[in-house]
Residue frames as a rotation matrix with the C-alpha (Angstrom) as fourth column:
MET 1
0.539 0.795 -0.279 -83.68
-0.237 -0.175 -0.956 -0.86
-0.808 0.581 0.094 -21.80
ALA 2
0.458 -0.305 0.835 -82.86
0.727 0.669 -0.155 -2.14
-0.511 0.678 0.528 -25.24
ASN 3
0.790 -0.082 0.608 -82.07
0.439 -0.617 -0.653 1.28
0.429 0.783 -0.451 -26.69
GLY 4
-0.223 -0.951 -0.216 -79.38
0.853 -0.083 -0.515 2.19
0.472 -0.299 0.830 -24.15
PHE 5
-0.752 0.085 0.653 -81.42
-0.249 -0.955 -0.162 5.15
0.610 -0.284 0.740 -22.86
PRO 6
-0.726 0.468 -0.504 -83.33
0.661 0.678 -0.322 3.85
0.191 -0.566 -0.802 -19.83
TRP 7
-0.646 0.485 -0.589 -85.17
0.139 -0.684 -0.716 7.15
-0.750 -0.545 0.375 -19.32
LEU 8
-0.633 0.394 -0.666 -86.78
-0.765 -0.452 0.458 6.94
-0.121 0.800 0.588 -22.78
GLY 9
0.232 0.682 0.693 -88.22
-0.387 0.719 -0.578 3.45
-0.893 -0.134 0.430 -22.72
ASP 10
-0.336 -0.393 0.856 -88.12
0.481 0.710 0.515 1.06
-0.810 0.584 -0.050 -25.66
ASN 11
0.084 0.473 0.877 -90.28
0.996 -0.074 -0.055 3.20
0.039 0.878 -0.477 -27.92
GLY 12
0.210 -0.055 -0.976 -88.95
0.429 -0.892 0.143 6.64
-0.879 -0.449 -0.163 -27.05
PRO 13
0.928 0.224 -0.298 -88.41
-0.123 -0.572 -0.811 9.31
-0.352 0.789 -0.503 -29.68
MET 14
0.247 -0.908 -0.337 -84.70
-0.953 -0.165 -0.253 8.48
0.174 0.384 -0.907 -29.80
ALA 15
0.794 0.206 0.572 -85.03
-0.414 0.872 0.261 4.72
-0.445 -0.444 0.778 -29.58
THR 16
0.676 -0.610 0.414 -82.17
0.722 0.661 -0.204 4.09
-0.150 0.437 0.887 -32.02
ARG 17
-0.175 -0.827 -0.534 -78.87
0.457 -0.548 0.701 5.79
-0.872 -0.122 0.474 -32.71
ALA 18
-0.602 -0.035 0.798 -80.00
0.793 -0.149 0.591 6.41
0.098 0.988 0.117 -36.30
SER 19
0.443 0.827 0.345 -82.85
0.734 -0.556 0.390 8.64
0.515 0.080 -0.853 -35.20
TRP 20
0.621 -0.292 -0.727 -80.53
0.508 -0.557 0.657 10.43
-0.597 -0.778 -0.197 -32.75
SER 21
-0.402 -0.913 -0.066 -77.86
0.509 -0.283 0.813 11.19
-0.761 0.293 0.578 -35.33
SER 22
-0.345 0.303 0.888 -80.25
0.898 -0.170 0.407 12.33
0.274 0.938 -0.214 -38.04
GLY 23
-0.989 -0.070 -0.130 -81.38
0.116 -0.913 -0.391 15.22
-0.091 -0.402 0.911 -35.84
PRO 24
-0.277 0.950 -0.140 -84.82
0.344 -0.038 -0.938 16.68
-0.897 -0.309 -0.316 -35.42
SER 25
-0.912 0.106 0.395 -87.04
0.340 -0.340 0.877 17.69
0.228 0.934 0.274 -38.26
TRP 26
-0.523 0.761 -0.382 -90.12
-0.013 -0.456 -0.890 19.87
-0.852 -0.461 0.248 -38.36
ASP 27
0.308 0.725 0.615 -93.01
0.745 0.219 -0.631 20.31
-0.592 0.653 -0.473 -40.74
ASP 28
0.935 -0.045 -0.353 -91.34
-0.192 -0.899 -0.395 23.55
-0.300 0.437 -0.848 -41.82
PRO 29
0.666 -0.718 0.202 -88.34
0.713 0.534 -0.454 22.81
0.218 0.446 0.868 -44.05
ASP 30
0.379 -0.532 0.757 -86.84
-0.150 -0.843 -0.517 26.24
0.913 0.083 -0.399 -43.21
LEU 31
0.622 -0.108 0.776 -86.62
-0.783 -0.102 0.614 25.28
0.013 -0.989 -0.148 -39.53
THR 32
0.891 -0.309 0.333 -85.10
0.262 0.948 0.179 21.92
-0.371 -0.073 0.926 -40.38
THR 33
0.512 -0.721 0.467 -82.48
0.554 -0.139 -0.821 23.64
0.657 0.679 0.328 -42.56
LEU 34
0.425 -0.323 0.845 -81.74
-0.567 -0.823 -0.030 26.20
0.706 -0.466 -0.533 -39.83
ALA 35
0.809 -0.098 0.579 -81.24
-0.477 0.467 0.745 23.42
-0.343 -0.879 0.331 -37.26
ALA 36
0.782 -0.542 0.309 -78.90
0.618 0.741 -0.263 21.54
-0.087 0.397 0.914 -39.62
GLN 37
0.390 -0.647 0.655 -76.88
0.231 -0.620 -0.750 24.69
0.891 0.444 -0.092 -40.27
LEU 38
0.588 -0.155 0.794 -76.60
-0.748 -0.477 0.462 25.40
0.307 -0.865 -0.396 -36.54
ARG 39
0.867 -0.286 0.407 -75.28
0.031 0.848 0.529 21.87
-0.497 -0.446 0.744 -35.97
LEU 40
0.609 -0.653 0.451 -72.80
0.706 0.187 -0.683 22.37
0.362 0.734 0.575 -38.83
ALA 41
0.458 -0.427 0.780 -71.61
-0.290 -0.901 -0.323 25.67
0.840 -0.078 -0.537 -37.34
HIS 42
0.732 -0.172 0.660 -71.00
-0.654 0.099 0.750 24.04
-0.194 -0.980 -0.040 -33.96
VAL 43
0.806 -0.458 0.375 -69.03
0.481 0.876 0.037 21.24
-0.346 0.150 0.926 -35.64
ARG 44
0.533 -0.608 0.588 -66.90
0.513 -0.321 -0.796 23.75
0.673 0.726 0.141 -37.53
ILE 45
0.376 -0.412 0.830 -65.95
-0.571 -0.808 -0.143 25.78
0.730 -0.420 -0.539 -34.46
ALA 46
0.994 0.087 0.064 -65.32
-0.104 0.621 0.777 22.76
0.028 -0.779 0.626 -32.22
PRO 47
0.530 -0.845 -0.069 -61.64
0.837 0.534 -0.116 22.28
0.135 0.004 0.991 -33.22
MET 48
0.379 -0.370 0.848 -60.77
0.096 -0.896 -0.434 25.97
0.921 0.246 -0.304 -32.75
PRO 49
-0.716 -0.681 -0.155 -58.69
0.283 -0.080 -0.956 27.28
0.638 -0.728 0.250 -29.83
ALA 50
-0.364 0.611 -0.703 -60.61
0.931 0.255 -0.260 27.65
0.021 -0.749 -0.662 -26.57
ASP 51
-0.595 0.125 -0.794 -60.81
0.221 -0.924 -0.311 31.47
-0.773 -0.361 0.522 -26.53
SER 52
-0.846 0.275 -0.456 -62.10
-0.532 -0.385 0.754 31.71
0.032 0.881 0.472 -30.08
ARG 53
-0.696 0.581 -0.422 -64.42
0.346 0.786 0.512 28.76
0.629 0.210 -0.748 -29.60
ARG 54
-0.493 0.511 -0.704 -66.03
0.788 -0.082 -0.611 30.29
-0.370 -0.856 -0.362 -26.48
ARG 55
-0.632 0.200 -0.749 -66.64
-0.225 -0.972 -0.070 33.60
-0.742 0.125 0.659 -28.23
LEU 56
-0.798 0.312 -0.516 -68.05
-0.518 0.083 0.852 31.95
0.309 0.946 0.095 -31.35
HIS 57
-0.667 0.597 -0.446 -70.28
0.664 0.748 0.009 29.67
0.340 -0.290 -0.895 -29.25
ARG 58
-0.478 0.493 -0.727 -71.74
0.417 -0.602 -0.681 32.78
-0.773 -0.629 0.082 -27.62
HIS 59
-0.711 0.185 -0.678 -72.37
-0.614 -0.634 0.470 34.18
-0.343 0.751 0.565 -31.09
LEU 60
-0.780 0.417 -0.467 -74.15
-0.058 0.695 0.717 30.97
0.623 0.586 -0.518 -32.12
LEU 61
-0.597 0.582 -0.552 -76.20
0.789 0.303 -0.534 31.02
-0.144 -0.754 -0.641 -28.92
ALA 62
-0.559 0.387 -0.734 -77.35
-0.160 -0.918 -0.362 34.55
-0.814 -0.085 0.575 -29.79
ILE 63
-0.726 0.288 -0.625 -78.39
-0.651 0.004 0.759 33.32
0.221 0.958 0.185 -33.24
THR 64
-0.747 0.453 -0.487 -80.19
0.446 0.884 0.139 30.35
0.494 -0.114 -0.862 -31.66
ASP 65
-0.562 0.541 -0.626 -82.02
0.546 -0.326 -0.772 32.68
-0.622 -0.775 -0.112 -29.27
LEU 66
-0.628 0.305 -0.716 -83.00
-0.583 -0.793 0.174 34.92
-0.515 0.527 0.676 -32.18
ALA 67
-0.871 0.262 -0.416 -84.39
-0.188 0.604 0.774 31.88
0.454 0.752 -0.477 -34.02
LYS 68
-0.672 0.659 -0.338 -87.02
0.704 0.425 -0.569 31.53
-0.231 -0.620 -0.750 -31.29
ARG 69
-0.098 0.629 -0.771 -88.47
0.189 -0.749 -0.635 34.90
-0.977 -0.208 -0.045 -32.29
ASP 70
0.621 0.210 -0.755 -87.51
-0.623 -0.454 -0.638 35.41
-0.477 0.866 -0.151 -35.95
HIS 71
0.380 -0.490 0.784 -86.21
0.283 0.869 0.406 32.30
-0.881 0.067 0.469 -37.70
GLU 72
0.803 -0.079 0.591 -85.79
0.583 -0.104 -0.806 34.06
0.125 0.991 -0.037 -41.05
LEU 73
0.751 -0.564 0.343 -83.47
-0.551 -0.822 -0.146 36.73
0.364 -0.080 -0.928 -39.61
ALA 74
0.442 -0.586 0.679 -81.60
-0.515 0.454 0.727 34.03
-0.734 -0.671 -0.101 -37.66
ALA 75
0.620 -0.186 0.763 -81.12
0.582 0.761 -0.287 32.05
-0.527 0.622 0.580 -40.88
ARG 76
0.844 -0.322 0.430 -79.66
0.163 -0.609 -0.776 35.12
0.512 0.725 -0.461 -42.63
ARG 77
0.590 -0.646 0.484 -77.30
-0.807 -0.494 0.324 35.81
0.030 -0.582 -0.813 -39.73
LEU 78
0.458 -0.404 0.792 -76.23
-0.153 0.842 0.518 32.19
-0.875 -0.359 0.324 -39.59
THR 79
0.795 -0.157 0.586 -75.58
0.603 0.309 -0.735 32.12
-0.066 0.938 0.340 -43.34
SER 80
0.739 -0.534 0.411 -73.40
-0.326 -0.817 -0.475 35.21
0.590 0.217 -0.778 -42.94
PHE 81
0.527 -0.517 0.674 -71.63
-0.730 0.129 0.671 33.63
-0.434 -0.846 -0.310 -39.92
LEU 82
0.566 -0.272 0.778 -70.86
0.303 0.947 0.110 30.45
-0.766 0.173 0.619 -41.88
ALA 83
0.840 -0.267 0.473 -69.68
0.430 -0.207 -0.879 32.41
0.332 0.941 -0.060 -44.95
ASP 84
0.633 -0.632 0.447 -67.31
-0.695 -0.719 -0.033 34.47
0.342 -0.290 -0.894 -42.80
LEU 85
0.504 -0.416 0.757 -66.06
-0.472 0.601 0.645 31.33
-0.723 -0.682 0.106 -41.09
GLU 86
0.674 -0.206 0.709 -65.33
0.583 0.739 -0.339 29.63
-0.454 0.642 0.618 -44.43
ALA 87
0.797 -0.353 0.490 -63.63
0.210 -0.598 -0.773 32.77
0.566 0.719 -0.402 -45.79
GLY 88
-0.081 -0.873 -0.481 -61.32
0.857 0.186 -0.481 32.85
0.509 -0.451 0.733 -42.80
VAL 89
-0.390 0.064 0.919 -62.86
-0.256 -0.966 -0.042 36.05
0.885 -0.251 0.392 -41.43
ASP 90
-0.926 0.058 -0.373 -63.57
0.369 0.349 -0.861 36.05
0.081 -0.935 -0.345 -37.70
PRO 91
-0.233 0.929 0.286 -67.40
0.486 -0.144 0.862 36.23
0.842 0.340 -0.418 -37.52
GLY 92
0.471 0.465 -0.750 -67.37
0.867 -0.088 0.490 37.36
0.162 -0.881 -0.445 -33.91
ALA 93
-0.474 -0.768 -0.431 -64.96
0.818 -0.565 0.107 40.26
-0.326 -0.302 0.896 -34.32
């Protein structure tokens, strides 16, 4: 297939790399912002040592799971997680 993803076909939802890298978006801007912040959090913890990274990934997975039920509370927890991460405080401790 022309897009490099044979399972999607030529007109699949991720037909170009540009649409893949821009990430999903929803009609609700709060959900789009939450998804972008979750991606940012994963990028920020990726270069950390393996033990810390595993623990923080579990923390982010809990926030992601919460977002399925209460996206506003998940957004508040993620904002707190990112603020702690930037301040050098261990968010998972």
